[in-house]
C-alpha positions in Angstrom: -80.9 -79.3 -140.4 -81.9 -80.9 -137.1 -79.5 -81.3 -134.2 -78.7 -84.5 -132.5 -78.2 -84.5 -128.7 -77.7 -87.8 -127.0 -80.1 -88.5 -124.1 -77.1 -88.8 -121.6 -75.6 -85.5 -122.5 -75.9 -82.7 -119.9 -76.5 -79.2 -121.2 -76.3 -76.1 -119.0 -78.3 -73.0 -118.9 -78.4 -70.4 -121.7 -76.6 -72.6 -124.2 -77.0 -71.5 -127.8 -76.8 -74.4 -130.3 -76.9 -73.6 -134.1 -77.9 -76.0 -136.9 -76.7 -79.5 -137.6 -74.9 -80.0 -134.3 -74.1 -83.5 -132.9 -73.5 -83.9 -129.2 -72.8 -87.5 -128.2 -73.1 -89.6 -125.0 -72.0 -88.4 -121.6 -70.9 -85.0 -123.0 -71.1 -82.2 -120.3 -71.7 -78.6 -121.4 -71.7 -75.7 -118.9 -73.6 -72.5 -118.8 -73.6 -69.7 -121.4 -71.9 -71.8 -124.1 -72.2 -70.9 -127.8 -72.0 -73.7 -130.4 -71.9 -72.9 -134.1 -73.2 -74.9 -137.1 -72.0 -78.4 -138.0 -70.1 -78.9 -134.8 -69.5 -82.5 -133.5 -68.7 -83.1 -129.8 -67.6 -86.7 -129.3 -68.5 -88.8 -126.2 -67.4 -87.8 -122.7 -66.1 -84.3 -123.6 -66.4 -81.7 -121.0 -67.1 -78.1 -122.0 -66.9 -75.4 -119.3 -68.9 -72.2 -118.8 -68.7 -69.3 -121.3 -67.0 -71.3 -124.0 -67.5 -70.4 -127.7 -67.2 -73.1 -130.4 -67.5 -71.9 -133.9 -68.7 -73.6 -137.1 -67.5 -77.0 -138.3 -65.2 -77.8 -135.4 -64.8 -81.5 -134.2 -64.0 -81.9 -130.5 -62.9 -85.0 -128.6 -62.3 -87.0 -131.8 -61.0 -90.5 -131.1 -57.4 -91.4 -131.9 -56.9 -93.5 -135.0 -53.5 -94.4 -136.3 -52.2 -95.6 -139.7 -51.5 -99.3 -140.0 -47.8 -98.5 -140.5 -47.5 -96.5 -137.2 -45.4 -98.3 -134.7 -46.8 -96.2 -131.8 -49.9 -98.4 -132.0 -47.8 -101.4 -131.1 -46.1 -99.5 -128.3 -49.6 -98.7 -126.8 -50.6 -102.3 -126.9 -47.4 -103.4 -125.3 -47.9 -101.0 -122.4 -51.4 -102.1 -121.9 -52.9 -98.7 -122.4 -56.7 -98.8 -122.0 -58.8 -98.9 -125.2 -61.4 -96.7 -123.4 -62.0 -93.1 -124.3 -60.1 -90.3 -122.7 -62.0 -87.2 -121.8 -61.5 -83.9 -123.7 -61.7 -81.0 -121.3 -62.2 -77.4 -122.5 -62.2 -75.1 -119.5 -64.2 -71.9 -118.9 -64.0 -68.9 -121.2 -62.1 -70.7 -124.0 -62.7 -69.9 -127.6 -62.5 -72.6 -130.3 -62.7 -71.0 -133.8 -64.0 -72.5 -137.0 -62.8 -75.8 -138.5 -60.7 -76.8 -135.5 -60.1 -80.5 -134.7 -59.1 -81.5 -131.1 -58.5 -85.1 -130.2 -59.5 -86.9 -127.0 -57.5 -86.6 -123.8 -56.5 -83.0 -124.4 -57.0 -80.2 -121.9 -57.6 -76.6 -123.0 -57.1 -74.1 -120.1 -59.3 -71.2 -119.0 -59.6 -68.3 -121.5 -57.4 -70.0 -124.1 -58.0 -69.4 -127.8 -57.6 -71.9 -130.7 -57.5 -70.3 -134.1 -59.3 -71.3 -137.3 -58.2 -74.5 -138.9 -55.9 -75.7 -136.1 -55.3 -79.3 -135.2 -54.5 -80.4 -131.7 -53.8 -84.1 -131.1 -54.4 -86.4 -128.1 -53.2 -85.8 -124.6 -52.0 -82.2 -125.2 -52.3 -79.8 -122.2 -52.7 -76.1 -122.8 -52.5 -73.7 -119.8 -54.6 -70.7 -119.2 -54.8 -67.8 -121.7 -52.8 -69.7 -124.3 -53.3 -68.3 -127.9 -53.0 -70.8 -130.7 -53.0 -69.1 -134.1 -54.7 -70.2 -137.3 -53.6 -73.4 -138.9 -51.3 -74.5 -136.1 -50.6 -78.2 -135.6 -49.8 -79.4 -132.0 -48.7 -83.1 -131.9 -49.5 -85.6 -129.1 -48.5 -85.4 -125.5 -47.2 -81.8 -125.7 -47.5 -79.3 -122.8 -48.0 -75.6 -123.5 -47.7 -73.2 -120.5 -50.0 -70.3 -119.6 -49.9 -67.0 -121.4 -48.0 -68.5 -124.3 -48.7 -67.4 -127.9 -48.1 -69.6 -130.9 -48.6 -67.8 -134.2 -50.2 -68.9 -137.4 -48.9 -71.9 -139.4 -46.5 -73.2 -136.7 -45.8 -77.0 -136.2 -45.1 -78.2 -132.7 -43.8 -81.8 -132.7 -44.9 -84.5 -130.3 -43.7 -84.8 -126.7 -42.7 -81.1 -126.5 -42.7 -78.8 -123.5 -43.3 -75.1 -124.1 -43.3 -73.2 -120.8 -45.2 -70.1 -119.6 -45.1 -66.8 -121.4 -43.4 -68.0 -124.6 -43.8 -66.3 -128.0 -43.5 -68.5 -131.0 -43.6 -66.6 -134.3 -45.5 -67.6 -137.5 -44.5 -70.8 -139.4 -42.0 -72.0 -136.8 -41.2 -75.7 -137.3 -40.0 -78.2 -134.7 -39.0 -81.9 -135.1 -38.1 -84.8 -132.9 -37.1 -87.4 -135.5 -33.5 -88.6 -135.2 -33.7 -90.4 -138.5 -35.8 -89.8 -141.6 -38.3 -92.3 -142.8 -40.6 -94.8 -141.0 -37.8 -96.9 -139.5 -37.5 -98.8 -136.2 -34.8 -96.4 -135.1 -37.0 -93.4 -135.7 -39.5 -94.6 -133.1 -36.9 -95.0 -130.4 -36.9 -91.2 -129.8 -39.7 -90.0 -127.6 -38.7 -86.5 -126.8 -39.8 -83.2 -128.3 -38.3 -79.8 -128.0 -38.2 -77.8 -124.8 -38.8 -74.0 -124.9 -38.2 -72.3 -121.5 -40.4 -69.7 -119.9 -40.3 -66.3 -121.4 -38.4 -67.4 -124.6 -39.0 -65.7 -128.0 -38.8 -67.7 -131.2 -38.9 -65.7 -134.5 -40.6 -66.1 -137.8 -39.8 -69.3 -139.8 -37.3 -70.7 -137.2 -36.5 -74.4 -137.3 -35.8 -76.3 -134.0 
C-alpha cells in the first residue's frame, strides 16, 4: 500500500520507509532512520538520527480522555493549551512493534521500548533506558538513564524512577488513595519514587 507523507514533513538522508506509513504535518525525521510497515507518526513529532521504528507503532498520538475523567476538568481549570505537544525521540532509540507513545513524551538517546508497550503523555525517559515488552507507563512519569523495566510492569502516573534502577517483570505500582472514580481519588497527584540504583523484584506491588 502507498505511504502518506505530508508536504510539511522533513525527512533526512538514508531514511528507509516501508509500506502503508503515515507521516503527518511538521514531523521531523533525522538521518538513517528505519520505519516499518503500518507506522503512524502524528503531527509535530521529532525523530532523531539512527532511530528504528518497527511495524504497527503509533507515535505522538493525541491525548483523549474518557468523559468521566476528572483530569480533563483539571486541565481546563488550569488553562492548559489545547495545542499539540511535541513527541521527541532522540538519536539511536529503538521503538519495537505495536508500541503506542502519546504526545509530549521524550525518549532519550539509545533507549529501547519493547513490543506492545504503551507510554502516555509527558513522560520523560533518560538515555539508555530499557522498557520491556507490554509495559505501561502512565502520564507525567520520569524514568532516569540506564534504568531497566522488565516485561509486563505497570508504572503509575506522576512517578519518579531515578537512574540505574532495575524493575523486574510484572511489577505493579499505584497512586490511588481510594478505590473507584470518586472526587477523593483525584485529589492525589503523586506516584511512587524509586531511588537511584534500587532493585525491585518480580511481581512486587508498590
